[in-house]
C-alpha positions in Angstrom: 131.7 166.8 93.9 129.4 164.7 95.8 128.5 165.4 99.3 129.9 163.2 102.0 127.4 161.1 104.0 128.1 160.6 108.0 127.3 157.1 108.9 128.7 157.8 112.6 129.8 160.8 114.3 131.9 160.1 117.7 133.3 162.4 120.0 136.7 162.2 118.0 136.0 160.3 114.8 133.5 160.1 112.6 133.0 157.4 110.0 131.9 159.2 106.3 131.1 157.8 102.8 132.1 159.6 99.6 131.2 158.1 96.4 130.9 154.7 97.9 134.3 155.2 99.9 134.2 154.9 103.5 136.6 156.8 105.6 137.5 158.3 108.9 137.9 161.9 109.9 138.7 163.4 113.0 135.8 165.4 114.7 138.1 167.2 117.2 141.0 168.2 115.3 142.6 169.7 112.0 145.6 167.8 111.4 148.2 166.0 112.9 152.1 167.2 113.6 154.8 164.4 114.2 158.1 165.9 115.9 161.6 164.9 114.6 163.1 166.2 117.7 166.9 166.2 117.8 169.1 167.2 121.2 172.3 169.0 121.1 173.9 165.8 121.9 172.7 164.3 118.5 170.1 162.2 120.2 166.4 161.8 118.6 163.5 161.9 121.1 161.2 159.0 120.6 158.1 158.2 123.0 156.5 154.8 124.0 153.0 155.0 125.2 150.2 152.4 125.4 147.8 152.5 122.1 144.3 151.0 122.8 143.6 150.0 119.2 146.7 147.6 119.2 146.4 146.5 123.1 150.3 147.4 123.0 153.0 149.9 123.9 154.1 151.6 120.9 157.3 153.5 120.1 156.7 156.5 118.2 157.6 160.0 117.4 156.5 162.7 119.7 153.0 163.9 118.0 150.0 165.5 118.6 146.6 166.7 117.1 146.5 170.4 115.9 143.5 172.2 117.2 142.2 169.6 119.7 142.1 171.9 122.6 139.1 173.5 121.1 141.2 175.9 119.3 140.5 175.6 115.4 142.9 178.4 114.5 146.0 176.6 116.2 148.7 176.6 113.8 151.2 173.6 113.3 153.8 175.4 115.1 151.7 176.0 117.9 150.7 172.5 118.2 154.2 171.3 117.7 155.5 173.4 120.6 152.6 172.7 122.9 152.8 168.7 122.2 156.9 168.4 122.4 156.8 170.1 125.8 153.8 168.0 126.9 155.1 164.7 125.8 158.9 165.1 126.2 159.7 167.8 128.5 161.7 169.6 126.0 160.8 173.1 124.4 162.3 173.7 121.0 164.2 176.8 119.8 163.8 176.3 116.4 160.8 174.4 114.4 160.8 173.7 110.7 158.4 172.2 108.5 159.5 169.4 106.4 156.5 167.8 105.0 153.1 167.5 105.2 151.6 164.2 103.5 148.2 162.0 104.2 148.5 159.8 107.2 146.7 156.5 105.4 145.1 158.2 102.3 142.8 155.0 101.8 141.4 155.3 105.4 141.5 158.6 106.7 141.5 162.3 105.3 144.0 163.5 108.1 146.9 165.0 107.0 150.2 164.8 108.8 153.1 167.6 109.2 156.8 166.6 109.9 158.5 169.1 111.7 162.1 169.0 112.9 162.6 170.6 116.4 166.2 171.6 117.2 167.9 174.1 119.7 166.1 172.0 122.6 166.3 172.7 126.2 164.7 170.7 129.0 161.6 172.2 130.8 160.0 169.3 132.7 159.6 165.7 133.3 157.5 165.1 129.9 155.3 162.4 130.0 151.8 163.6 128.8 148.9 164.8 129.8 146.8 163.4 132.8 145.3 160.6 130.6 148.9 159.6 129.1 151.7 157.6 130.6 154.4 158.6 127.9 157.9 157.1 128.5 160.7 159.4 126.8 163.4 157.7 124.9 166.6 159.5 124.1 168.3 157.4 121.3 171.7 158.6 119.8 171.3 159.2 116.1 174.7 157.1 115.3 172.9 154.4 117.1 169.4 154.7 116.0 169.1 152.0 113.4 170.8 149.0 115.7 168.6 150.5 118.5 165.3 150.0 116.5 166.5 146.9 115.2 166.8 145.4 118.8 163.5 146.8 119.6 162.0 144.8 116.5 163.7 141.7 117.6 162.3 142.1 121.0 158.9 142.1 119.8 158.0 145.8 120.3 156.0 148.0 118.1 157.3 150.7 116.0 155.4 153.5 114.2 156.8 153.3 110.6 157.0 157.0 110.5 160.3 156.7 112.6 161.8 155.8 109.3 160.3 158.8 107.6 161.9 161.1 110.4 165.5 159.4 110.0 165.1 159.9 106.0 164.5 163.4 106.7 167.2 164.0 109.2 169.9 162.3 106.5 168.6 164.7 104.2 168.9 167.6 106.7 172.1 169.5 107.9 171.1 168.6 111.5 171.8 164.9 111.2 175.1 163.5 113.1 176.3 160.5 111.5 
C-alpha cells in the first residue's frame, strides 16, 4: 500500500493524493452522521441552510460531523444525539444505525452513517450553533413526495440523500403511508 501525499492541509479539509488519485479528507472529524428523524405524527424532519460551496440554501437531512468538537472518541450515536438536538430542537428516545457508506467515493474518503431517530421530543428551537442559521422543516411522510417535487419545481436545491432516507423509511416499520 502506498503512502498518501498531502498537497494541502487546511483547518477542516486536506487535499491528498494516493497512487495518482487526488481526493479530499476531513482534518477535523472522523465521519458524518445523517439523521432520518421521524416524529410521532409521522413527519420527517428536514433542515434548510445556506451552503457556501453552492451559494444557495439547501434542503437536507439533519446531519453533522462525528468527532468535530475535538473528541476523536465520539461515537456515531453520541454525534447523532448532539446534532439532532442542535439542528432541529428534538431529542430522540431511540436511534438505529441503518447503513454506512462512502459520501462520494471518487472525491473523498469520508463515510456517512444513516441513523433512524424516533421517539422524538422537543427540547428547544433548534437552528444550529452560533455559526449556522438552520430552518427546521416538518414534512408529513404521506405528502413528502409531492412536497419535494414542489421544492424542485420552485428551483430549490435538495440533497439527494433525502431520497436515500425515504427508501430506508419505506423498508422500516416506522414508515407511515
